[in-house]
C-alpha positions as MATLAB code, in Angstrom:
seq = 'MQALNMKNKTIRKITDNAIVAAAYIVFTILLKPISYGQIQFRIAEILLFLVFFRKDFAIGLTIGCAIANLPSDLGLVDVAFGTLATLLSCLVIMFLPKLIYCILPPIIFNAFIVGAELYYVLGLPFWVNVGYVALGEFVVLFVGFFIFFALSKNKRFLEVIGSEKYIETEVDL';
ca = [
     -29.085    5.919   18.905;
     -28.555    5.123   15.233;
     -26.953    8.540   14.641;
     -24.525    7.877   17.511;
     -23.644    4.488   16.017;
     -22.941    6.104   12.614;
     -20.810    8.764   14.310;
     -18.824    6.048   16.114;
     -18.268    4.184   12.820;
     -17.057    7.384   11.163;
     -14.670    8.099   14.033;
     -13.413    4.499   13.842;
     -12.759    4.785   10.091;
     -10.906    8.082   10.509;
      -8.839    6.728   13.403;
      -8.020    3.469   11.622;
      -6.951    5.322    8.486;
      -4.785    7.687   10.534;
      -3.047    4.668   12.081;
      -2.508    3.082    8.651;
      -1.145    6.361    7.252;
       1.177    6.764   10.238;
       2.425    3.175    9.897;
       3.150    3.713    6.191;
       5.051    6.927    6.957;
       7.067    5.412    9.813;
       8.023    2.237    7.909;
       9.075    4.275    4.880;
      11.039    7.019    6.603;
      12.715    4.803    9.226;
      13.885    2.536    6.420;
      14.789    5.442    4.115;
      17.960    3.846    2.695;
      15.890    1.044    1.138;
      12.602    2.933    0.634;
      13.595    5.335   -2.139;
      15.603    5.297   -5.336;
      16.149    3.008   -8.282;
      16.497   -0.136   -6.188;
      13.919    0.082   -3.424;
      12.337   -2.310   -0.999;
       9.588   -0.173    0.501;
       8.430   -2.382    3.368;
       5.380   -0.143    3.914;
       3.956   -1.443    0.622;
       2.973   -4.604    2.507;
       0.176   -2.516    4.017;
      -1.520   -2.353    0.607;
      -2.948   -5.803    1.371;
      -5.157   -4.106    3.979;
      -7.276   -2.668    1.144;
      -8.280   -6.226    0.211;
      -9.918   -6.527    3.632;
     -11.275   -3.006    3.963;
     -11.633   -0.676    0.993;
     -11.488    2.578    2.942;
      -7.881    1.842    3.936;
      -7.036    3.198    0.483;
      -7.463    6.656    2.024;
      -4.916    6.114    4.798;
      -2.449    4.447    2.465;
      -2.686    7.212   -0.119;
      -2.233    9.956    2.470;
       0.580    8.022    4.140;
       2.367    7.544    0.821;
       2.081   11.240   -0.044;
       3.585   12.288    3.280;
       6.245    9.561    3.172;
       7.326   10.754   -0.279;
       8.057   14.300    0.949;
      11.704   13.483    1.880;
      12.268   11.630   -1.419;
      15.172   12.770   -3.607;
      12.619   13.099   -6.424;
      10.803   15.811   -4.453;
       7.269   16.860   -5.303;
       7.329   14.702   -8.440;
       7.430   11.639   -6.162;
       4.741   13.080   -3.916;
       2.454   13.420   -6.937;
       3.311   10.420   -9.086;
       4.505    7.956   -6.437;
       1.269    8.613   -4.584;
      -0.661    8.154   -7.822;
       0.895    4.680   -8.161;
      -0.295    3.803   -4.655;
      -3.771    5.214   -5.248;
      -4.184    3.296   -8.517;
      -2.947    0.116   -6.835;
      -5.482    0.547   -4.037;
      -8.324    1.208   -6.473;
      -7.605   -2.052   -8.268;
      -6.933   -4.109   -5.117;
     -10.269   -3.184   -3.556;
     -12.088   -5.091   -6.303;
      -9.885   -8.175   -6.579;
     -11.472  -11.511   -5.648;
      -8.357  -13.227   -4.262;
      -5.537  -12.088   -2.004;
      -2.831  -13.454   -4.310;
      -3.901  -11.071   -7.082;
      -3.095   -8.109   -4.832;
       0.583   -8.549   -5.627;
       0.249   -7.486   -9.269;
      -1.229   -3.947   -9.262;
       1.476   -2.365   -7.060;
       4.227   -4.060   -9.064;
       2.826   -2.830  -12.377;
       1.880    0.699  -11.320;
       5.050    1.359   -9.327;
       7.360   -0.168  -11.925;
       6.089    2.056  -14.697;
       5.203    5.229  -12.784;
       8.221    5.312  -10.466;
      10.385    3.997  -13.311;
       9.268    6.966  -15.416;
       9.945    9.357  -12.520;
      13.501    8.086  -12.201;
      13.958    8.398  -15.945;
      12.639   11.960  -16.252;
      14.035   13.403  -13.019;
      17.364   11.590  -12.671;
      17.961   10.525  -16.272;
      18.332    6.845  -15.379;
      17.536    4.249  -18.062;
      13.757    3.718  -18.247;
      13.576   -0.063  -18.704;
      16.281   -0.670  -16.119;
      14.252    1.447  -13.666;
      11.088   -0.489  -14.479;
      12.878   -3.759  -13.823;
      14.502   -2.690  -10.563;
      11.355   -1.119   -9.143;
       9.287   -4.173  -10.168;
      11.809   -6.499   -8.542;
      11.787   -4.561   -5.268;
       7.984   -4.455   -5.215;
       7.774   -8.155   -5.992;
      10.103   -9.134   -3.148;
       8.244   -7.007   -0.602;
       4.766   -8.029   -1.753;
       5.667  -11.711   -2.061;
       6.680  -11.742    1.598;
       3.682   -9.549    2.481;
       1.308  -11.973    0.781;
       2.348  -14.812    3.086;
       2.079  -12.574    6.140;
      -1.423  -11.419    5.229;
      -2.501  -14.874    4.100;
      -1.586  -16.190    7.556;
      -3.272  -13.224    9.243;
      -6.433  -13.780    7.165;
      -6.871  -17.116    8.915;
      -7.030  -15.356   12.269;
     -10.596  -14.259   13.022;
      -9.394  -11.887   15.723;
      -7.166  -10.073   13.207;
     -10.120   -9.664   10.853;
     -12.230   -8.289   13.699;
      -9.516   -5.876   14.866;
      -9.041   -4.354   11.413;
     -12.808   -4.248   10.880;
     -12.567   -6.425    7.802;
     -15.405   -6.172    5.284;
     -14.757   -9.812    4.352;
     -16.965  -12.376    5.981;
     -15.159  -13.535    9.070;
     -16.919  -16.899    9.026;
     -15.513  -17.754    5.603;
     -11.865  -18.285    4.860;
     -10.042  -15.827    2.674;
      -9.140  -17.623   -0.523;
      -5.712  -17.439   -2.085;
];
């Protein structure tokens, strides 16, 4: 019975991560005009807040980002380094004590890593790239913070996503 329960939990984690990856891919590719380039508002980045609630979502987000970066004008460089920015963001977010702090890692990692990509591949000015990418990330994650802060107050949402946070306690800012 215990082995069956573990198998069900594994299947749930795989399925949930596949859904998260698919959502990241769909949001990014459907909104391609604003998802790539020097000035980008990648709406899918809002999903990074999920890692605050459940660490294993880092897997789905990383895979989703890699696949979503395939049609990027930066090519395989974006698949490698853009995905690295997402992975590093997830690795930091999973250990943060407050939801509000989850805004910073993606801004920092994407600004510098994607900024460097744009500089080396397209020859665009490095610090301008850093600023534009940081601004786009900030706008998206600022809005995403309020969405996920509101969702964190909903016990049903926490149950549905299988949150590792205690449902009985409120998620702190």
